[in-house]
C-alpha angles and dihedrals in degrees: 000000000000091000090052090053090048090053090054088063086077091057087058093046093047093051092052094047101041102114124100115251091241141014086239117083095237092186088071089057100049100032097074090056095048118099090229096044095236130110109282095235090055097046109106088199089065108024125033111189121223127205136191114256091247090046089054089050091053092049094049090054094050110032145021092215096104139055132170113280113248128194138136137219136049094315092057092046092051093050092048091052092051093048113110119241113269094029137103133202115239140187127201134211091264138276093282090063096040117150100202094197089062102045113131120249089252090056092051092048099046128149088019136074131188106266115215125189124222090271092055095253115148105216102161153309123316123190129229104256093205088073099050095107096048108032114082093199093063090060092045105040092153090078094063105110125236090231090058093049092051092047090049089054095048093045097051094042086057092045090051089055091055096039112030090172088060089060090051091051093054090046088056092045092050089050090050091052091049090054091047093047090048091053091050093043090240134137124233115241114224130187107211121215091239090065099261129120122228140189114220123209101226093209101047096020089224112146134199131194119253136185113255088237089065093060120099131254122214143206115346091345092069090069096037091054091053090051097052114131119236092254091055092049090052089051091054092048092049089051091053090053 
C-alpha cells in the first residue's frame, strides 16, 4: 500500500511539470537536421530516458507507452554501469505515438539538468553540453518560457526531497561539468529561475548576467540563427516575453 502511495507522487509531479518548454515546437527545428529525421529528444539512438523504479511502476499501471530499454554490447554495459541506483532505462513507442501526460521526468527536463553549486545551492537550469550541436533549444535559450523554468524548479526541489541521493548525484555531475569547462576554458551557461541568463566561471563559481543574444549557437543552428528573417526574430522575442 505504501509503495502504491509513493507511485502516486509521480502523478503529482507530472501534473506540475506538464507544460512544453517553449511555445515553439522545437522538434520541428531540430528534426530536419537529425540523421534519423526525428526530434533529438525522442531519438533513442541519441537519448535513452531513465526513470525511477517507482516512476516506472506508475507508468506501467497507467500506459503502454514504455518498455525497458534493451541493447547489448559495450555501449549497453557502459550505460547500465552509469545508471543510478533505483533507476531503469526505458524506451517508448516513438514520438509519433507520444502520450504527453506520461512522459518521464527526464523527457520533460531535456535538454536541461538541475545545476547545483559546490555549496549545494540550486540556482537554475544547466544544459547537457554533449547535445549542443544537435539540440535547437540550446542555441535558442531565449525561447524557454518562464512558466517552464519555475515548474522545473518546483519539480526538482520536490524530487530532491524524495530522493536526497539524486541531489547528491547532480551535485557531483555539476562539479564534473565545472572541471570539464575549466579544462576547456569555457563558461557554464545557466538559466536562472528569475528569467535571466548567466555565465558561470567554473573555477570561482562567480556568475554574471548576460543578454540571451550574447549566448552562443552551435552546429547547424549557428548558421540558421543568423539567417532568421525579421518576422521570425519577432516571434522568438514575443515568446520570451
